[in-house]
N, CA, C, O and the ligand as a Tripos MOL2 file, in Angstrom:
@<TRIPOS>MOLECULE
protein
  309   307    78     0     0
PROTEIN
NO_CHARGES

@<TRIPOS>ATOM
      1 N          98.3630   54.9810   61.7030 N.3       1 MET1
      2 CA         98.7770   56.2890   61.2590 C.3       1 MET1
      3 C          97.7220   57.3060   61.6910 C.2       1 MET1
      4 O          96.5270   57.0910   61.4910 O.2       1 MET1
      5 N          98.1610   58.3890   62.2690 N.am      2 ALA2
      6 CA         97.2390   59.4180   62.7340 C.3       2 ALA2
      7 C          96.5160   60.0500   61.5360 C.2       2 ALA2
      8 O          97.1010   60.2220   60.4660 O.2       2 ALA2
      9 N          95.2800   60.3810   61.7260 N.am      3 LEU3
     10 CA         94.4790   61.0020   60.6700 C.3       3 LEU3
     11 C          94.1190   62.4280   61.0840 C.2       3 LEU3
     12 O          94.0720   62.7480   62.2720 O.2       3 LEU3
     13 N          93.8720   63.2550   60.1180 N.am      4 TYR4
     14 CA         93.3330   64.5830   60.3890 C.3       4 TYR4
     15 C          92.3540   64.9290   59.2800 C.2       4 TYR4
     16 O          92.3910   64.3400   58.2000 O.2       4 TYR4
     17 N          91.4900   65.8750   59.5500 N.am      5 ARG5
     18 CA         90.4330   66.2130   58.6090 C.3       5 ARG5
     19 C          90.6750   67.5340   57.9180 C.2       5 ARG5
     20 O          90.3680   67.6870   56.7350 O.2       5 ARG5
     21 N          91.2270   68.4990   58.6540 N.am      6 ASP6
     22 CA         91.3770   69.8460   58.1160 C.3       6 ASP6
     23 C          92.8580   70.2340   58.1560 C.2       6 ASP6
     24 O          93.3960   70.5470   59.2190 O.2       6 ASP6
     25 N          93.5170   70.2110   56.9810 N.am      7 GLU7
     26 CA         94.9510   70.4650   56.9450 C.3       7 GLU7
     27 C          95.3250   71.8970   57.2990 C.2       7 GLU7
     28 O          96.5040   72.1850   57.5070 O.2       7 GLU7
     29 N          94.3390   72.8140   57.3740 N.am      8 THR8
     30 CA         94.6620   74.1830   57.7830 C.3       8 THR8
     31 C          94.8180   74.2910   59.3040 C.2       8 THR8
     32 O          95.2420   75.3280   59.8130 O.2       8 THR8
     33 N          94.4760   73.2240   60.0260 N.am      9 ARG9
     34 CA         94.5580   73.2330   61.4950 C.3       9 ARG9
     35 C          95.7870   72.5110   62.0260 C.2       9 ARG9
     36 O          95.9900   72.4460   63.2390 O.2       9 ARG9
     37 N          96.6110   71.9690   61.1320 N.am     10 VAL10
     38 CA         97.8530   71.3090   61.5320 C.3      10 VAL10
     39 C          98.9740   71.8220   60.6340 C.2      10 VAL10
     40 O          98.7110   72.2970   59.5290 O.2      10 VAL10
     41 N         100.2060   71.7340   61.0890 N.am     11 LYS11
     42 CA        101.3270   72.1160   60.2350 C.3      11 LYS11
     43 C         102.5170   71.2180   60.5350 C.2      11 LYS11
     44 O         102.6500   70.6700   61.6290 O.2      11 LYS11
     45 N         103.3730   71.0850   59.5350 N.am     12 LYS12
     46 CA        104.5710   70.2710   59.6740 C.3      12 LYS12
     47 C         105.5210   70.9590   60.6380 C.2      12 LYS12
     48 O         105.7730   72.1600   60.5400 O.2      12 LYS12
     49 N         106.0340   70.1870   61.5580 N.am     13 ALA13
     50 CA        106.9420   70.7480   62.5690 C.3      13 ALA13
     51 C         108.3300   70.9390   61.9750 C.2      13 ALA13
     52 O         108.7610   70.1660   61.1200 O.2      13 ALA13
     53 N         109.0200   71.9660   62.4310 N.am     14 ASN14
     54 CA        110.4360   72.1140   62.1320 C.3      14 ASN14
     55 C         111.1770   71.0300   62.8910 C.2      14 ASN14
     56 O         110.6440   70.4880   63.8590 O.2      14 ASN14
     57 N         112.4040   70.6980   62.4740 N.am     15 PRO15
     58 CA        113.1720   69.7020   63.2320 C.3      15 PRO15
     59 C         113.2330   70.0870   64.7060 C.2      15 PRO15
     60 O         113.5500   71.2270   65.0460 O.2      15 PRO15
     61 N         112.9330   69.1410   65.5660 N.am     16 HIS16
     62 CA        112.8590   69.4030   67.0120 C.3      16 HIS16
     63 C         113.1480   68.0930   67.7320 C.2      16 HIS16
     64 O         112.6020   67.0460   67.3830 O.2      16 HIS16
     65 N         113.9860   68.1600   68.7100 N.am     17 SER17
     66 CA        114.3690   66.9350   69.4300 C.3      17 SER17
     67 C         113.1770   66.2500   70.0690 C.2      17 SER17
     68 O         113.2260   65.0500   70.3350 O.2      17 SER17
     69 N         112.0990   66.9960   70.3220 N.am     18 ALA18
     70 CA        110.9060   66.3930   70.9270 C.3      18 ALA18
     71 C         110.3630   65.2620   70.0550 C.2      18 ALA18
     72 O         109.7310   64.3350   70.5620 O.2      18 ALA18
     73 N         110.6090   65.3350   68.7420 N.am     19 PHE19
     74 CA        110.0870   64.3150   67.8280 C.3      19 PHE19
     75 C         111.0910   63.1720   67.6180 C.2      19 PHE19
     76 O         110.7410   62.1380   67.0480 O.2      19 PHE19
     77 N         112.3180   63.3530   68.0700 N.am     20 GLU20
     78 CA        113.3530   62.3310   67.8570 C.3      20 GLU20
     79 C         113.4870   61.3920   69.0540 C.2      20 GLU20
     80 O         113.8480   60.2270   68.8900 O.2      20 GLU20
     81 N         113.2000   61.8870   70.2470 N.am     21 THR21
     82 CA        113.4120   61.1230   71.4730 C.3      21 THR21
     83 C         112.4180   59.9810   71.5870 C.2      21 THR21
     84 O         111.2250   60.1650   71.3460 O.2      21 THR21
     85 N         112.9080   58.7950   71.9570 N.am     22 VAL22
     86 CA        112.0510   57.6430   72.2360 C.3      22 VAL22
     87 C         112.0430   57.4510   73.7520 C.2      22 VAL22
     88 O         113.0860   57.2650   74.3790 O.2      22 VAL22
     89 N         110.8370   57.5010   74.3210 N.am     23 HIS23
     90 CA        110.6690   57.4550   75.7690 C.3      23 HIS23
     91 C         110.3250   56.0470   76.2470 C.2      23 HIS23
     92 O         109.6050   55.3120   75.5720 O.2      23 HIS23
     93 N         110.8440   55.6810   77.4100 N.am     24 LYS24
     94 CA        110.5470   54.3760   77.9980 C.3      24 LYS24
     95 C         109.1420   54.3770   78.6060 C.2      24 LYS24
     96 O         108.6260   55.4250   78.9920 O.2      24 LYS24
     97 N         108.5220   53.1780   78.6880 N.am     25 PRO25
     98 CA        107.2110   53.0770   79.3330 C.3      25 PRO25
     99 C         107.2890   53.5710   80.7760 C.2      25 PRO25
    100 O         108.2800   53.3360   81.4680 O.2      25 PRO25
    101 N         106.2510   54.2470   81.2150 N.am     26 GLY26
    102 CA        106.1420   54.6520   82.6200 C.3      26 GLY26
    103 C         106.8260   55.9430   82.9910 C.2      26 GLY26
    104 O         106.5570   56.4840   84.0630 O.2      26 GLY26
    105 N         107.7200   56.4730   82.1300 N.am     27 VAL27
    106 CA        108.3460   57.7560   82.4640 C.3      27 VAL27
    107 C         107.3580   58.8860   82.1910 C.2      27 VAL27
    108 O         106.3340   58.6910   81.5360 O.2      27 VAL27
    109 N         107.6820   60.0640   82.7020 N.am     28 LYS28
    110 CA        106.7570   61.1940   82.6060 C.3      28 LYS28
    111 C         106.7150   61.7550   81.1820 C.2      28 LYS28
    112 O         107.7550   61.9570   80.5570 O.2      28 LYS28
    113 N         105.5130   62.0010   80.6800 N.am     29 VAL29
    114 CA        105.3080   62.5660   79.3380 C.3      29 VAL29
    115 C         105.7710   64.0300   79.3260 C.2      29 VAL29
    116 O         105.2960   64.8270   80.1350 O.2      29 VAL29
    117 N         106.7010   64.3990   78.4090 N.am     30 PRO30
    118 CA        107.2070   65.7830   78.3990 C.3      30 PRO30
    119 C         106.2960   66.7750   77.6570 C.2      30 PRO30
    120 O         106.2320   67.9510   78.0150 O.2      30 PRO30
    121 N         105.6000   66.2960   76.6320 N.am     31 TYR31
    122 CA        104.7150   67.1740   75.8340 C.3      31 TYR31
    123 C         103.4060   66.4280   75.5930 C.2      31 TYR31
    124 O         103.4140   65.2360   75.2850 O.2      31 TYR31
    125 N         102.2910   67.1250   75.7310 N.am     32 SER32
    126 CA        100.9980   66.5210   75.3980 C.3      32 SER32
    127 C         100.9160   66.2850   73.8990 C.2      32 SER32
    128 O         101.3710   67.1080   73.1050 O.2      32 SER32
    129 N         100.3290   65.1490   73.5160 N.am     33 GLY33
    130 CA        100.1560   64.8770   72.1020 C.3      33 GLY33
    131 C          99.8980   63.4090   71.8360 C.2      33 GLY33
    132 O          99.5620   62.6430   72.7390 O.2      33 GLY33
    133 N         100.0630   63.0340   70.5790 N.am     34 ILE34
    134 CA         99.8910   61.6420   70.1660 C.3      34 ILE34
    135 C         101.2790   61.0290   70.0340 C.2      34 ILE34
    136 O         102.1480   61.5600   69.3430 O.2      34 ILE34
    137 N         101.4660   59.9050   70.7080 N.am     35 TYR35
    138 CA        102.7310   59.1740   70.6700 C.3      35 TYR35
    139 C         102.5080   57.8270   70.0150 C.2      35 TYR35
    140 O         101.4290   57.2430   70.1120 O.2      35 TYR35
    141 N         103.5640   57.3310   69.3320 N.am     36 ARG36
    142 CA        103.5010   56.0650   68.6150 C.3      36 ARG36
    143 C         104.4790   55.1030   69.2510 C.2      36 ARG36
    144 O         105.6250   55.4570   69.5290 O.2      36 ARG36
    145 N         104.0150   53.8630   69.4840 N.am     37 CYS37
    146 CA        104.8920   52.8170   69.9960 C.3      37 CYS37
    147 C         105.8400   52.4000   68.8670 C.2      37 CYS37
    148 O         105.3890   52.0310   67.7830 O.2      37 CYS37
    149 N         107.1560   52.4580   69.1190 N.am     38 VAL38
    150 CA        108.1320   52.1370   68.0770 C.3      38 VAL38
    151 C         108.1910   50.6380   67.8130 C.2      38 VAL38
    152 O         108.7800   50.2130   66.8200 O.2      38 VAL38
    153 N         107.6000   49.8420   68.6720 N.am     39 ASN39
    154 CA        107.5880   48.3820   68.4940 C.3      39 ASN39
    155 C         106.4270   47.9470   67.6180 C.2      39 ASN39
    156 O         106.6160   47.1830   66.6720 O.2      39 ASN39
    157 N         105.2080   48.4330   67.9280 N.am     40 CYS40
    158 CA        104.0150   47.8910   67.2560 C.3      40 CYS40
    159 C         103.2430   48.9340   66.4390 C.2      40 CYS40
    160 O         102.3430   48.5600   65.6880 O.2      40 CYS40
    161 N         103.5610   50.2130   66.5580 N.am     41 GLY41
    162 CA        102.8650   51.2350   65.7990 C.3      41 GLY41
    163 C         101.5720   51.7240   66.4330 C.2      41 GLY41
    164 O         100.8950   52.5920   65.8820 O.2      41 GLY41
    165 N         101.2290   51.1700   67.5880 N.am     42 ASP42
    166 CA        100.0400   51.6150   68.3090 C.3      42 ASP42
    167 C         100.2110   53.0990   68.6660 C.2      42 ASP42
    168 O         101.3110   53.5380   69.0030 O.2      42 ASP42
    169 N          99.1310   53.8550   68.5920 N.am     43 GLU43
    170 CA         99.1840   55.2770   68.9190 C.3      43 GLU43
    171 C          98.3590   55.5510   70.1680 C.2      43 GLU43
    172 O          97.3120   54.9390   70.3800 O.2      43 GLU43
    173 N          98.8440   56.4850   70.9980 N.am     44 ASN44
    174 CA         98.1600   56.8330   72.2350 C.3      44 ASN44
    175 C          98.2130   58.3320   72.4430 C.2      44 ASN44
    176 O          99.2300   58.9660   72.1620 O.2      44 ASN44
    177 N          97.1110   58.9080   72.9380 N.am     45 CYS45
    178 CA         97.1120   60.3010   73.3730 C.3      45 CYS45
    179 C          97.6910   60.3210   74.7790 C.2      45 CYS45
    180 O          97.2310   59.5870   75.6530 O.2      45 CYS45
    181 N          98.6860   61.1490   74.9960 N.am     46 CYS46
    182 CA         99.3530   61.2200   76.2890 C.3      46 CYS46
    183 C          99.3910   62.6740   76.7450 C.2      46 CYS46
    184 O          99.6950   63.5820   75.9710 O.2      46 CYS46
    185 N          99.0720   62.8690   78.0340 N.am     47 ASN47
    186 CA         99.0700   64.2110   78.6050 C.3      47 ASN47
    187 C         100.3730   64.4940   79.3270 C.2      47 ASN47
    188 O         100.9170   63.6320   80.0180 O.2      47 ASN47
    189 N         100.8710   65.7240   79.1550 N.am     48 LYS48
    190 CA        102.0860   66.1580   79.8310 C.3      48 LYS48
    191 C         101.9950   65.8710   81.3300 C.2      48 LYS48
    192 O         100.9990   66.1990   81.9740 O.2      48 LYS48
    193 N         103.0310   65.2640   81.8690 N.am     49 GLY49
    194 CA        103.0990   64.9950   83.3030 C.3      49 GLY49
    195 C         102.5710   63.6370   83.7130 C.2      49 GLY49
    196 O         102.8830   63.1550   84.8020 O.2      49 GLY49
    197 N         101.7710   63.0090   82.8530 N.am     50 ASP50
    198 CA        101.2990   61.6510   83.1330 C.3      50 ASP50
    199 C         102.3910   60.6450   82.7550 C.2      50 ASP50
    200 O         103.3130   60.9900   82.0160 O.2      50 ASP50
    201 N         102.3000   59.4060   83.2500 N.am     51 PRO51
    202 CA        103.2590   58.3990   82.8090 C.3      51 PRO51
    203 C         102.8780   57.8320   81.4430 C.2      51 PRO51
    204 O         101.6950   57.7300   81.1170 O.2      51 PRO51
    205 N         103.9000   57.4550   80.6290 N.am     52 PHE52
    206 CA        103.6220   56.7770   79.3690 C.3      52 PHE52
    207 C         102.9970   55.4060   79.6490 C.2      52 PHE52
    208 O         103.2390   54.8290   80.7090 O.2      52 PHE52
    209 N         102.2000   54.8780   78.7180 N.am     53 PRO53
    210 CA        101.6350   53.5430   78.9010 C.3      53 PRO53
    211 C         102.7290   52.5140   79.1580 C.2      53 PRO53
    212 O         103.8600   52.6710   78.6970 O.2      53 PRO53
    213 N         102.3830   51.4540   79.9010 N.am     54 PRO54
    214 CA        103.3900   50.4570   80.2920 C.3      54 PRO54
    215 C         103.8010   49.5390   79.1450 C.2      54 PRO54
    216 O         103.2020   49.5470   78.0700 O.2      54 PRO54
    217 N         104.8420   48.7480   79.4070 N.am     55 GLN55
    218 CA        105.3630   47.7530   78.4270 C.3      55 GLN55
    219 C         104.2300   46.8710   77.9040 C.2      55 GLN55
    220 O         104.2240   46.4940   76.7320 O.2      55 GLN55
    221 N         103.2760   46.5430   78.7730 N.am     56 ASN56
    222 CA        102.2080   45.6070   78.4010 C.3      56 ASN56
    223 C         100.9420   46.3360   77.9410 C.2      56 ASN56
    224 O          99.8340   45.8530   78.1770 O.2      56 ASN56
    225 N         101.0970   47.5140   77.2740 N.am     57 HIS57
    226 CA         99.9010   48.2350   76.8240 C.3      57 HIS57
    227 C          99.0670   47.3640   75.9030 C.2      57 HIS57
    228 O          97.8590   47.5640   75.7750 O.2      57 HIS57
    229 N          99.7270   46.3730   75.2450 N.am     58 HIS58
    230 CA         99.0330   45.2630   74.5960 C.3      58 HIS58
    231 C         100.0750   44.2220   74.2180 C.2      58 HIS58
    232 O         101.2730   44.4780   74.3470 O.2      58 HIS58
    233 N          99.6500   43.0640   73.7580 N.am     59 GLN59
    234 CA        100.5950   41.9930   73.4180 C.3      59 GLN59
    235 C         101.4060   42.3910   72.1880 C.2      59 GLN59
    236 O         100.8540   42.8680   71.1960 O.2      59 GLN59
    237 N         102.7350   42.1900   72.2650 N.am     60 HIS60
    238 CA        103.6050   42.4810   71.1390 C.3      60 HIS60
    239 C         104.1160   41.1860   70.5170 C.2      60 HIS60
    240 O         104.4190   40.2260   71.2250 O.2      60 HIS60
    241 N         104.2100   41.1680   69.1910 N.am     61 GLN61
    242 CA        104.7620   40.0090   68.4810 C.3      61 GLN61
    243 C         106.2640   39.9320   68.7210 C.2      61 GLN61
    244 O         106.8290   38.8480   68.8640 O.2      61 GLN61
    245 N         106.8970   41.0930   68.7620 N.am     62 SER62
    246 CA        108.3420   41.1670   68.8880 C.3      62 SER62
    247 C         108.7520   41.2570   70.3580 C.2      62 SER62
    248 O         108.0420   41.8380   71.1790 O.2      62 SER62
    249 N         109.9040   40.6730   70.6740 N.am     63 GLN63
    250 CA        110.4470   40.7660   72.0340 C.3      63 GLN63
    251 C         111.2150   42.0800   72.2280 C.2      63 GLN63
    252 O         111.6720   42.3690   73.3340 O.2      63 GLN63
    253 N         111.3590   42.8710   71.1650 N.am     64 SER64
    254 CA        112.0830   44.1350   71.2630 C.3      64 SER64
    255 C         111.4060   45.0370   72.2900 C.2      64 SER64
    256 O         110.1860   45.0020   72.4490 O.2      64 SER64
    257 N         112.2110   45.8490   72.9880 N.am     65 PRO65
    258 CA        111.6140   46.7630   73.9600 C.3      65 PRO65
    259 C         110.7070   47.7820   73.2700 C.2      65 PRO65
    260 O         110.9160   48.1230   72.1060 O.2      65 PRO65
    261 N         109.7160   48.2530   73.9860 N.am     66 ILE66
    262 CA        108.8510   49.2600   73.4060 C.3      66 ILE66
    263 C         109.3370   50.6520   73.8090 C.2      66 ILE66
    264 O         110.0830   50.7970   74.7770 O.2      66 ILE66
    265 N         108.9200   51.6550   73.0750 N.am     67 GLY67
    266 CA        109.2490   53.0290   73.3730 C.3      67 GLY67
    267 C         108.2030   53.9010   72.7230 C.2      67 GLY67
    268 O         107.5470   53.4980   71.7630 O.2      67 GLY67
    269 N         108.0550   55.0900   73.2480 N.am     68 TRP68
    270 CA        107.0400   56.0230   72.7470 C.3      68 TRP68
    271 C         107.7040   57.2140   72.0970 C.2      68 TRP68
    272 O         108.5450   57.8750   72.7070 O.2      68 TRP68
    273 N         107.3230   57.4950   70.8360 N.am     69 GLN69
    274 CA        107.8950   58.6030   70.0790 C.3      69 GLN69
    275 C         106.7840   59.5710   69.6730 C.2      69 GLN69
    276 O         105.7290   59.1600   69.1910 O.2      69 GLN69
    277 N         107.0380   60.8500   69.8740 N.am     70 LEU70
    278 CA        106.0390   61.8780   69.5810 C.3      70 LEU70
    279 C         105.7160   61.9150   68.0930 C.2      70 LEU70
    280 O         106.6130   61.9930   67.2540 O.2      70 LEU70
    281 N         104.4310   61.8580   67.7780 N.am     71 LEU71
    282 CA        103.9500   61.8830   66.3980 C.3      71 LEU71
    283 C         103.2780   63.2200   66.0940 C.2      71 LEU71
    284 O         103.5400   63.8230   65.0540 O.2      71 LEU71
    285 N         102.4140   63.6860   66.9960 N.am     72 VAL72
    286 CA        101.6950   64.9500   66.8480 C.3      72 VAL72
    287 C         101.7360   65.6790   68.1880 C.2      72 VAL72
    288 O         101.2610   65.1580   69.1970 O.2      72 VAL72
    289 N         102.2980   66.8700   68.1950 N.am     73 MET73
    290 CA        102.3740   67.6600   69.4360 C.3      73 MET73
    291 C         101.1390   68.5440   69.5460 C.2      73 MET73
    292 O         100.7860   69.2490   68.6010 O.2      73 MET73
    293 N         100.4880   68.5030   70.6970 N.am     74 ALA74
    294 CA         99.3600   69.3920   70.9490 C.3      74 ALA74
    295 C          99.9130   70.7580   71.3790 C.2      74 ALA74
    296 O         100.7440   70.8400   72.2830 O.2      74 ALA74
    297 N          99.4520   71.8130   70.7330 N.am     75 VAL75
    298 CA         99.8870   73.1530   71.0840 C.3      75 VAL75
    299 C          98.8410   73.7670   71.9960 C.2      75 VAL75
    300 O          97.6740   73.8890   71.6240 O.2      75 VAL75
    301 N          99.2670   74.1570   73.2000 N.am     76 GLN76
    302 CA         98.3570   74.7120   74.1800 C.3      76 GLN76
    303 C          98.7110   76.1720   74.4280 C.2      76 GLN76
    304 O          99.8820   76.5280   74.5570 O.2      76 GLN76
    305 N          97.6860   77.0060   74.4930 N.am     77 LYS77
    306 CA         97.9070   78.4420   74.7050 C.3      77 LYS77
    307 C          97.9080   78.7730   76.1740 C.2      77 LYS77
    308 O          98.0800   79.9340   76.5450 O.2      77 LYS77
    309 ZN        103.4210   48.6760   71.2910 Zn       78 ZN78
@<TRIPOS>BOND
     1     1     2 1
     2     2     3 1
     3     3     4 2
     4     3     5 am
     5     5     6 1
     6     6     7 1
     7     7     8 2
     8     7     9 am
     9     9    10 1
    10    10    11 1
    11    11    12 2
    12    11    13 am
    13    13    14 1
    14    14    15 1
    15    15    16 2
    16    15    17 am
    17    17    18 1
    18    18    19 1
    19    19    20 2
    20    19    21 am
    21    21    22 1
    22    22    23 1
    23    23    24 2
    24    23    25 am
    25    25    26 1
    26    26    27 1
    27    27    28 2
    28    27    29 am
    29    29    30 1
    30    30    31 1
    31    31    32 2
    32    31    33 am
    33    33    34 1
    34    34    35 1
    35    35    36 2
    36    35    37 am
    37    37    38 1
    38    38    39 1
    39    39    40 2
    40    39    41 am
    41    41    42 1
    42    42    43 1
    43    43    44 2
    44    43    45 am
    45    45    46 1
    46    46    47 1
    47    47    48 2
    48    47    49 am
    49    49    50 1
    50    50    51 1
    51    51    52 2
    52    51    53 am
    53    53    54 1
    54    54    55 1
    55    55    56 2
    56    55    57 am
    57    57    58 1
    58    58    59 1
    59    59    60 2
    60    59    61 am
    61    61    62 1
    62    62    63 1
    63    63    64 2
    64    63    65 am
    65    65    66 1
    66    66    67 1
    67    67    68 2
    68    67    69 am
    69    69    70 1
    70    70    71 1
    71    71    72 2
    72    71    73 am
    73    73    74 1
    74    74    75 1
    75    75    76 2
    76    75    77 am
    77    77    78 1
    78    78    79 1
    79    79    80 2
    80    79    81 am
    81    81    82 1
    82    82    83 1
    83    83    84 2
    84    83    85 am
    85    85    86 1
    86    86    87 1
    87    87    88 2
    88    87    89 am
    89    89    90 1
    90    90    91 1
    91    91    92 2
    92    91    93 am
    93    93    94 1
    94    94    95 1
    95    95    96 2
    96    95    97 am
    97    97    98 1
    98    98    99 1
    99    99   100 2
   100    99   101 am
   101   101   102 1
   102   102   103 1
   103   103   104 2
   104   103   105 am
   105   105   106 1
   106   106   107 1
   107   107   108 2
   108   107   109 am
   109   109   110 1
   110   110   111 1
   111   111   112 2
   112   111   113 am
   113   113   114 1
   114   114   115 1
   115   115   116 2
   116   115   117 am
   117   117   118 1
   118   118   119 1
   119   119   120 2
   120   119   121 am
   121   121   122 1
   122   122   123 1
   123   123   124 2
   124   123   125 am
   125   125   126 1
   126   126   127 1
   127   127   128 2
   128   127   129 am
   129   129   130 1
   130   130   131 1
   131   131   132 2
   132   131   133 am
   133   133   134 1
   134   134   135 1
   135   135   136 2
   136   135   137 am
   137   137   138 1
   138   138   139 1
   139   139   140 2
   140   139   141 am
   141   141   142 1
   142   142   143 1
   143   143   144 2
   144   143   145 am
   145   145   146 1
   146   146   147 1
   147   147   148 2
   148   147   149 am
   149   149   150 1
   150   150   151 1
   151   151   152 2
   152   151   153 am
   153   153   154 1
   154   154   155 1
   155   155   156 2
   156   155   157 am
   157   157   158 1
   158   158   159 1
   159   159   160 2
   160   159   161 am
   161   161   162 1
   162   162   163 1
   163   163   164 2
   164   163   165 am
   165   165   166 1
   166   166   167 1
   167   167   168 2
   168   167   169 am
   169   169   170 1
   170   170   171 1
   171   171   172 2
   172   171   173 am
   173   173   174 1
   174   174   175 1
   175   175   176 2
   176   175   177 am
   177   177   178 1
   178   178   179 1
   179   179   180 2
   180   179   181 am
   181   181   182 1
   182   182   183 1
   183   183   184 2
   184   183   185 am
   185   185   186 1
   186   186   187 1
   187   187   188 2
   188   187   189 am
   189   189   190 1
   190   190   191 1
   191   191   192 2
   192   191   193 am
   193   193   194 1
   194   194   195 1
   195   195   196 2
   196   195   197 am
   197   197   198 1
   198   198   199 1
   199   199   200 2
   200   199   201 am
   201   201   202 1
   202   202   203 1
   203   203   204 2
   204   203   205 am
   205   205   206 1
   206   206   207 1
   207   207   208 2
   208   207   209 am
   209   209   210 1
   210   210   211 1
   211   211   212 2
   212   211   213 am
   213   213   214 1
   214   214   215 1
   215   215   216 2
   216   215   217 am
   217   217   218 1
   218   218   219 1
   219   219   220 2
   220   219   221 am
   221   221   222 1
   222   222   223 1
   223   223   224 2
   224   223   225 am
   225   225   226 1
   226   226   227 1
   227   227   228 2
   228   227   229 am
   229   229   230 1
   230   230   231 1
   231   231   232 2
   232   231   233 am
   233   233   234 1
   234   234   235 1
   235   235   236 2
   236   235   237 am
   237   237   238 1
   238   238   239 1
   239   239   240 2
   240   239   241 am
   241   241   242 1
   242   242   243 1
   243   243   244 2
   244   243   245 am
   245   245   246 1
   246   246   247 1
   247   247   248 2
   248   247   249 am
   249   249   250 1
   250   250   251 1
   251   251   252 2
   252   251   253 am
   253   253   254 1
   254   254   255 1
   255   255   256 2
   256   255   257 am
   257   257   258 1
   258   258   259 1
   259   259   260 2
   260   259   261 am
   261   261   262 1
   262   262   263 1
   263   263   264 2
   264   263   265 am
   265   265   266 1
   266   266   267 1
   267   267   268 2
   268   267   269 am
   269   269   270 1
   270   270   271 1
   271   271   272 2
   272   271   273 am
   273   273   274 1
   274   274   275 1
   275   275   276 2
   276   275   277 am
   277   277   278 1
   278   278   279 1
   279   279   280 2
   280   279   281 am
   281   281   282 1
   282   282   283 1
   283   283   284 2
   284   283   285 am
   285   285   286 1
   286   286   287 1
   287   287   288 2
   288   287   289 am
   289   289   290 1
   290   290   291 1
   291   291   292 2
   292   291   293 am
   293   293   294 1
   294   294   295 1
   295   295   296 2
   296   295   297 am
   297   297   298 1
   298   298   299 1
   299   299   300 2
   300   299   301 am
   301   301   302 1
   302   302   303 1
   303   303   304 2
   304   303   305 am
   305   305   306 1
   306   306   307 1
   307   307   308 2
@<TRIPOS>SUBSTRUCTURE
     1 MET1         2 RESIDUE 1 A MET
     2 ALA2         6 RESIDUE 1 A ALA
     3 LEU3        10 RESIDUE 1 A LEU
     4 TYR4        14 RESIDUE 1 A TYR
     5 ARG5        18 RESIDUE 1 A ARG
     6 ASP6        22 RESIDUE 1 A ASP
     7 GLU7        26 RESIDUE 1 A GLU
     8 THR8        30 RESIDUE 1 A THR
     9 ARG9        34 RESIDUE 1 A ARG
    10 VAL10       38 RESIDUE 1 A VAL
    11 LYS11       42 RESIDUE 1 A LYS
    12 LYS12       46 RESIDUE 1 A LYS
    13 ALA13       50 RESIDUE 1 A ALA
    14 ASN14       54 RESIDUE 1 A ASN
    15 PRO15       58 RESIDUE 1 A PRO
    16 HIS16       62 RESIDUE 1 A HIS
    17 SER17       66 RESIDUE 1 A SER
    18 ALA18       70 RESIDUE 1 A ALA
    19 PHE19       74 RESIDUE 1 A PHE
    20 GLU20       78 RESIDUE 1 A GLU
    21 THR21       82 RESIDUE 1 A THR
    22 VAL22       86 RESIDUE 1 A VAL
    23 HIS23       90 RESIDUE 1 A HIS
    24 LYS24       94 RESIDUE 1 A LYS
    25 PRO25       98 RESIDUE 1 A PRO
    26 GLY26      102 RESIDUE 1 A GLY
    27 VAL27      106 RESIDUE 1 A VAL
    28 LYS28      110 RESIDUE 1 A LYS
    29 VAL29      114 RESIDUE 1 A VAL
    30 PRO30      118 RESIDUE 1 A PRO
    31 TYR31      122 RESIDUE 1 A TYR
    32 SER32      126 RESIDUE 1 A SER
    33 GLY33      130 RESIDUE 1 A GLY
    34 ILE34      134 RESIDUE 1 A ILE
    35 TYR35      138 RESIDUE 1 A TYR
    36 ARG36      142 RESIDUE 1 A ARG
    37 CYS37      146 RESIDUE 1 A CYS
    38 VAL38      150 RESIDUE 1 A VAL
    39 ASN39      154 RESIDUE 1 A ASN
    40 CYS40      158 RESIDUE 1 A CYS
    41 GLY41      162 RESIDUE 1 A GLY
    42 ASP42      166 RESIDUE 1 A ASP
    43 GLU43      170 RESIDUE 1 A GLU
    44 ASN44      174 RESIDUE 1 A ASN
    45 CYS45      178 RESIDUE 1 A CYS
    46 CYS46      182 RESIDUE 1 A CYS
    47 ASN47      186 RESIDUE 1 A ASN
    48 LYS48      190 RESIDUE 1 A LYS
    49 GLY49      194 RESIDUE 1 A GLY
    50 ASP50      198 RESIDUE 1 A ASP
    51 PRO51      202 RESIDUE 1 A PRO
    52 PHE52      206 RESIDUE 1 A PHE
    53 PRO53      210 RESIDUE 1 A PRO
    54 PRO54      214 RESIDUE 1 A PRO
    55 GLN55      218 RESIDUE 1 A GLN
    56 ASN56      222 RESIDUE 1 A ASN
    57 HIS57      226 RESIDUE 1 A HIS
    58 HIS58      230 RESIDUE 1 A HIS
    59 GLN59      234 RESIDUE 1 A GLN
    60 HIS60      238 RESIDUE 1 A HIS
    61 GLN61      242 RESIDUE 1 A GLN
    62 SER62      246 RESIDUE 1 A SER
    63 GLN63      250 RESIDUE 1 A GLN
    64 SER64      254 RESIDUE 1 A SER
    65 PRO65      258 RESIDUE 1 A PRO
    66 ILE66      262 RESIDUE 1 A ILE
    67 GLY67      266 RESIDUE 1 A GLY
    68 TRP68      270 RESIDUE 1 A TRP
    69 GLN69      274 RESIDUE 1 A GLN
    70 LEU70      278 RESIDUE 1 A LEU
    71 LEU71      282 RESIDUE 1 A LEU
    72 VAL72      286 RESIDUE 1 A VAL
    73 MET73      290 RESIDUE 1 A MET
    74 ALA74      294 RESIDUE 1 A ALA
    75 VAL75      298 RESIDUE 1 A VAL
    76 GLN76      302 RESIDUE 1 A GLN
    77 LYS77      306 RESIDUE 1 A LYS
    78 ZN78       309 GROUP 0 **** ****
């Protein structure tokens, strides 16, 4: 679970499809931020335009496919 120290520097997002979409490994990251693997709960910082970590980002107990879901969106000015 992602941690933060100062709650005045983060805010709850309004409903947004960016937080609902589950992305396949290796596809292009649409928004910079912290993504969570829906299979194992591992979290990764991903930069916009880079590929998501691969299927084998680490060993999974489950044979279910992995996917990356946005947990914290980085806001860039
Ligand atoms: Zn995983």
